[in-house]
C-alpha positions in Angstrom: 28.1 0.5 2.3 29.3 -1.3 -1.1 27.8 -3.6 -3.1 28.7 -5.8 -6.2 27.2 -5.0 -9.7 27.4 -6.6 -13.0 30.6 -7.9 -13.9 31.7 -7.9 -10.4 31.9 -4.2 -10.0 32.2 -3.0 -6.1 29.6 -0.6 -6.5 28.8 2.7 -3.8 25.7 2.5 -1.4 24.8 5.2 -3.2 25.0 3.7 -7.2 22.8 0.7 -5.5 19.8 0.5 -7.3 17.3 0.5 -5.0 18.5 3.6 -2.9 18.2 5.8 -6.1 15.2 4.8 -6.7 14.0 5.7 -3.3 16.0 8.8 -3.5 14.7 9.9 -7.1 11.1 8.6 -5.4 11.5 11.5 -2.4 12.8 14.2 -5.1 10.0 13.5 -7.4 7.2 13.5 -4.6 9.0 16.7 -3.1 8.7 18.2 -6.8 5.0 17.6 -7.5 3.6 18.7 -3.9 6.2 22.4 -4.5 4.7 22.5 -8.3 1.2 21.8 -8.0 1.4 24.3 -4.7 3.2 27.3 -6.9 0.4 26.4 -9.8 -2.3 27.4 -7.4 -0.7 30.3 -6.4 1.0 31.7 -10.0 -2.0 30.7 -11.5 0.4 28.7 -14.4 -1.3 25.5 -16.2 2.1 25.3 -17.2 3.6 24.4 -13.7 0.6 22.2 -13.2 1.2 20.5 -16.1 5.1 19.9 -14.6 3.6 18.7 -11.3 1.5 15.5 -13.2 4.3 14.7 -15.2 6.4 14.4 -11.8 3.6 12.1 -11.0 4.1 9.5 -14.0 8.0 10.1 -11.6 6.6 8.7 -9.0 4.8 6.1 -10.5 8.2 4.7 -12.2 10.0 5.3 -9.0 7.3 3.9 -6.7 7.1 0.4 -9.0 10.3 -0.4 -9.1 11.0 -0.1 -5.0 8.1 -2.7 -5.1 9.4 -4.6 -7.5 12.7 -4.5 -5.1 10.1 -5.0 -1.9 8.1 -8.5 -3.2 11.3 -9.8 -5.3 12.7 -12.1 -2.1 9.2 -12.3 -0.2 8.0 -16.1 -1.4 5.0 -17.0 -2.8 2.5 -18.8 -1.4 -1.2 -20.9 -1.8 -3.0 -17.7 -2.2 -0.3 -16.2 -4.0 1.2 -18.7 -5.6 3.5 -16.1 -8.5 4.1 -13.5 -5.5 2.8 -10.3 -4.5 4.0 -8.2 -7.7 1.0 -7.2 -9.2 0.4 -4.8 -6.3 2.3 -2.3 -8.2 0.5 -2.7 -11.5 -2.8 -2.2 -9.2 -1.3 0.8 -8.1 -0.3 2.4 -10.9 -3.4 1.8 -13.0 -5.2 4.0 -10.7 -2.5 6.7 -10.8 -3.1 6.5 -14.5 -6.4 6.6 -14.6 -5.8 9.9 -12.0 -3.4 11.0 -14.1 -5.9 10.5 -18.2 -8.1 12.6 -15.8 -5.9 15.4 -14.9 -4.3 15.4 -18.3 -7.9 15.9 -19.6 -8.5 18.6 -17.6 -5.4 20.5 -18.2 -6.5 20.1 -22.0 -9.7 22.1 -21.7 -8.2 24.8 -19.1 -5.4 25.2 -22.0 -7.8 25.6 -24.6 -10.0 27.6 -23.1 -7.1 30.3 -21.8 -6.3 30.4 -25.7 -9.1 30.8 -26.7 -9.4 33.5 -24.2 -6.4 35.0 -24.8 -7.4 35.8 -28.4 -10.5 37.2 -27.5 -9.4 39.7 -25.7 -9.8 38.6 -21.6 -6.0 37.3 -21.4 -5.6 34.8 -17.8 -4.3 36.2 -14.8 -1.6 34.6 -14.0 1.1 35.6 -11.8 5.1 36.2 -11.5 6.0 35.7 -8.2 10.8 35.8 -7.4 10.6 32.8 -5.0 8.1 30.3 -8.1 11.9 31.5 -10.7 14.2 30.4 -8.5 12.6 27.3 -7.5 12.3 26.6 -11.4 15.9 27.4 -12.0 16.4 25.0 -9.3 14.1 22.3 -10.4 15.5 22.5 -13.9 19.5 22.9 -12.7 18.1 19.4 -10.4 16.9 17.1 -13.6 19.9 18.3 -15.4 22.2 16.3 -12.5 19.8 13.5 -11.9 20.7 12.8 -15.6 24.1 13.2 -15.9 24.5 10.9 -12.6 22.1 8.4 -14.0 24.3 8.0 -17.3 26.9 7.8 -15.3 25.9 4.9 -13.1 24.3 3.1 -15.5 27.2 3.4 -17.4 29.3 2.0 -14.5 26.9 -0.8 -13.4 25.4 -1.9 -17.3 22.5 -1.4 -15.3 19.6 -1.3 -18.2 16.6 0.5 -15.9 19.1 3.3 -15.1 19.9 3.8 -18.4 16.0 3.4 -19.1 15.8 6.3 -16.4 18.1 8.4 -17.6 16.4 8.4 -21.1 13.6 9.5 -19.2 15.2 11.9 -17.0 15.7 14.0 -20.6 11.8 14.8 -21.0 11.9 15.7 -17.8 14.5 18.2 -18.7 12.8 19.4 -21.9 9.9 20.1 -19.9 11.6 22.4 -16.7 13.0 24.4 -19.5 9.3 24.8 -20.9 7.9 25.9 -17.6 10.9 28.1 -17.2 10.8 29.8 -19.9 7.2 29.8 -20.2 7.2 31.4 -16.7 9.2 34.5 -18.3 6.6 35.2 -20.3 4.4 35.7 -17.6 6.7 38.6 -16.5 6.6 40.3 -19.6 2.7 40.1 -19.4 3.2 36.9 -22.3 0.7 34.8 -20.8 0.1 32.7 -23.5 2.8 31.1 -24.0 2.2 29.9 -20.3 -1.1 28.2 -22.1 0.4 26.5 -25.2 4.1 25.0 -23.3 0.9 23.8 -20.9 -1.0 22.2 -23.7 2.9 20.5 -24.7 3.4 19.1 -21.4 0.3 17.3 -21.8 1.3 15.3 -24.6 4.2 13.8 -22.7 1.8 13.7 -19.8 -0.6 11.2 -21.8 2.0 9.7 -23.5 4.2 8.8 -19.9 0.0 7.9 -18.7 -0.5 5.5 -21.1 2.6 3.6 -21.3 2.1 2.9 -16.9 -1.8 1.9 -18.1 -0.6 -0.5 -20.8 1.9 -2.2 -18.9 -0.3 -2.3 -15.6 -3.2 -4.0 -17.8 -1.2 -6.7 -19.7 0.7 -7.3 -16.4 -3.1 -7.9 -14.5 -4.4 -10.3 -17.6 -1.5 -12.4 -17.4 -0.4 -11.3 -20.9 2.8 -12.7 -22.4 5.1 -10.2 -23.7 7.0 -10.2 -26.7 10.5 -10.0 -25.2 13.1 -8.2 -27.2 16.1 -10.6 -26.9 13.9 -13.8 -26.8 15.9 -15.7 -29.3 18.5 -14.8 -27.7 17.1 -15.7 -24.4 15.9 -18.9 -25.3 19.5 -20.2 -27.5 20.8 -19.9 -24.1 18.6 -22.0 -22.5 18.9 -24.4 -25.0 22.5 -24.8 -24.8 22.6 -25.2 -21.1 24.0 -28.3 -19.4 22.0 -31.2 -19.5 18.2 -29.1 -21.0 17.3 -31.7 -23.3 14.0 -30.1 -24.5 12.5 -26.2 -23.6 8.8 -27.4 -23.0 7.6 -23.9 -22.5 9.1 -20.0 -22.1 6.5 -17.7 -21.2 7.9 -14.1 -20.5 5.4 -11.6 -18.4 5.8 -8.2 -17.7 6.2 -6.9 -14.3 6.6 -3.2 -14.4 9.7 -2.9 -15.8 11.0 -5.7 -14.6 10.7 -9.0 -16.1 8.7 -12.5 -15.0 10.2 -15.5 -16.7 8.7 -19.2 -16.3 10.2 -22.2 -17.9 9.5 -25.5 -18.0 11.9 -27.8 -19.3 12.8 -31.7 -19.7 16.1 -32.9 -19.0 17.2 -36.2 -19.3 15.1 -39.1 -17.6 18.8 -40.2 -15.4 19.4 -36.9 -15.0 20.0 -37.1 -10.7 17.6 -35.2 -8.5 19.8 -34.3 -5.9 22.0 -32.3 -8.2 17.9 -30.6 -9.8 18.1 -27.2 -7.6 22.1 -26.5 -8.3 21.3 -26.6 -11.7 18.0 -24.9 -11.6 20.6 -22.4 -9.2 22.9 -22.2 -12.1 20.7 -21.5 -15.0 19.2 -18.4 -13.0 22.0 -17.0 -12.6 22.9 -17.5 -15.8 20.1 -15.3 -16.9 19.7 -12.6 -14.7 23.3 -11.8 -15.2 22.7 -11.6 -19.6 19.3 -10.5 -18.6 19.1 -8.4 -15.5 15.5 -7.0 -16.9 14.9 -10.6 -15.3 13.4 -10.4 -11.9 11.8 -13.7 -10.9 12.2 -17.1 -13.0 9.7 -20.0 -12.2 12.2 -23.4 -13.4 9.6 -26.9 -13.7 11.7 -29.4 -14.3 10.3 -31.9 -16.1 12.6 -36.0 -16.9 12.2 -37.0 -20.4 9.6 -40.3 -21.3 12.9 -42.3 -22.4 16.4 -42.5 -20.8 19.3 -40.7 -23.2 23.0 -41.0 -22.5 25.5 -39.5 -24.6 29.0 -40.4 -23.5 32.7 -39.0 -24.9 35.5 -40.5 -24.6 39.5 -39.5 -25.8 41.1 -41.8 -28.7 44.3 -42.3 -30.2 43.3 -43.0 -33.4 39.2 -43.4 -35.5 38.8 -47.8 -36.1 35.0 -47.3 -34.9 34.4 -49.9 -32.1 38.1 -51.2 -31.8 39.3 -47.2 -31.6 42.2 -47.2 -29.4 41.2 -45.5 -25.8 43.8 -42.6 -25.3 46.2 -42.6 -21.5 46.3 -38.7 -22.4 42.6 -36.5 -22.4 44.3 -33.2 -24.3 46.8 -34.9 -26.3 43.9 -38.1 -27.3 43.7 -37.0 -31.4 39.8 -37.9 -31.4 37.5 -38.6 -29.8 34.3 -40.2 -29.7 30.7 -40.6 -29.0 28.6 -43.2 -27.9 25.0 -42.8 -27.8 21.9 -44.6 -25.9 18.6 -44.6 -25.3 17.1 -47.1 -22.1 20.3 -48.9 -22.6 20.0 -49.5 -26.1 23.1 -48.4 -28.3 22.1 -46.4 -30.7 25.5 -44.8 -33.0 28.7 -44.0 -33.0 30.5 -41.2 -33.5 34.4 -39.9 -34.0 35.6 -36.9 -34.5 39.1 -35.1 -34.7 40.5 -33.2 -31.3 40.6 -29.6 -33.3 42.6 -28.2 -29.8 45.2 -31.2 -29.9 47.7 -28.1 -31.6 46.8 -25.3 -28.7 49.7 -25.0 -26.6 48.1 -24.0 -23.3 45.0 -24.5 -22.0 44.1 -27.6 -24.1 42.2 -29.7 -21.2 40.0 -27.0 -19.8 39.5 -26.2 -23.9 38.2 -29.6 -24.8 36.2 -29.4 -21.0 34.1 -26.9 -22.6 33.7 -28.1 -25.5 32.6 -31.3 -24.5 30.2 -29.5 -22.0 28.7 -27.7 -25.0 28.1 -31.2 -26.7 25.9 -32.1 -24.3 27.3 -35.5 -23.0 26.0 -37.2 -19.6 29.5 -38.8 -19.0 33.1 -39.0 -19.9 35.5 -42.1 -19.9 39.4 -41.4 -18.9 42.4 -43.8 -18.2 43.7 -40.9 -15.6 42.4 -38.5 -13.5 41.8 -34.8 -14.6 43.7 -31.7 -13.6 41.5 -29.3 -11.9 40.3 -26.8 -14.5 38.7 -29.5 -16.7 37.2 -31.6 -13.7 35.7 -27.8 -12.3 34.6 -27.6 -15.7 33.1 -30.4 -16.0 31.4 -30.3 -12.5 30.1 -27.3 -13.3 28.3 -28.6 -15.6 26.9 -31.9 -14.5 29.0 -34.2 -16.4 30.0 -37.3 -14.9 33.9 -38.4 -15.1 34.9 -42.2 -15.0 38.2 -43.8 -15.1 38.8 -46.3 -16.4 41.1 -49.5 -17.2 39.8 -50.5 -20.9 41.3 -50.3 -24.0 38.4 -49.8 -26.7 35.1 -48.7 -27.1 33.8 -52.1 -27.2 35.0 -52.7 -23.8 33.1 -49.4 -22.8 29.8 -50.5 -25.1 29.6 -54.0 -23.3 29.9 -51.9 -19.5 26.8 -49.5 -20.7 25.0 -52.4 -22.4 24.9 -54.4 -18.9 24.0 -51.1 -17.2 
């Protein structure tokens, strides 16, 4: 079983993000149960703290899985924005439980340290089976981290990269618990209590992050998306987008929920709106994979604006001659209209005329970035340029006119 990741890489099933999160969730639940049971058997506060650190991992992986499960579940009248907040409700409840547990561990840890210096050391028990388990747990954390780093590089997944960085702290915690447990073997029980308090700091930090993300999501807070300016520029430069009326970014766990309200040209065909939305969604998710869901609302501009591009043989204003050859034309004329009224003419040099190859493709791509609505040409274009214009919703019109004046009259009469 394979899947296609970013950049078209063929991924094995064990490199799939959902599969990895399911496996990590199973491992984290197993570790949590074993660590909790062994902490009771050995009376180790460090192992107890480590168990609840595994619980924060459970929240992270469970949130990821819930996000994937509900990603394709369609909103309805009762839940117009879908079911994403389920994961945040669960995360919020668990984060509060994590805080309560951390508080109890801190109280117990401080009490154990005070008692130690008062000559009443805490009774802890060294068990060979638990020692072997801790070695296995440390090895497992190290192996998972290496694997996540490998897959994140291969798939360019920021989620897996984030999880790999989070697992680095698990390695430190597992190593600390192991050292503390070795201290128990030599009757140096104070080490266990000290490491227990150190681990609690990591638990509180993880619980706080989960709590803040959950609260912000449940309150529908707009977040400061670090790539917001890059995202805004990308959408603004997309074909046919005249104006971005609203761009709101909200967090749903580690994923991003994007709401867009865009203004298109008034004369943009209704039949092509869905194609435009799908194209924009695909481009956004490819560049920003953390964006899980995109809502796009389309509004039409109040006034009908049209921009036309024409290949020209010379630069003589409206008397300029139309070129027979698209790629070889020395100039391009841009005619702009509003509600059928002629606004302005701009004639620019063809910067790609000296290119030996792909001249037509380069020009088509350039004209698309100029947000032209129509291109008038004398002859049918080749497949490459035609496909670029089609993908950018630019209309190609074949004419048999001599000058720009002829096109001006045609557009005025519409």
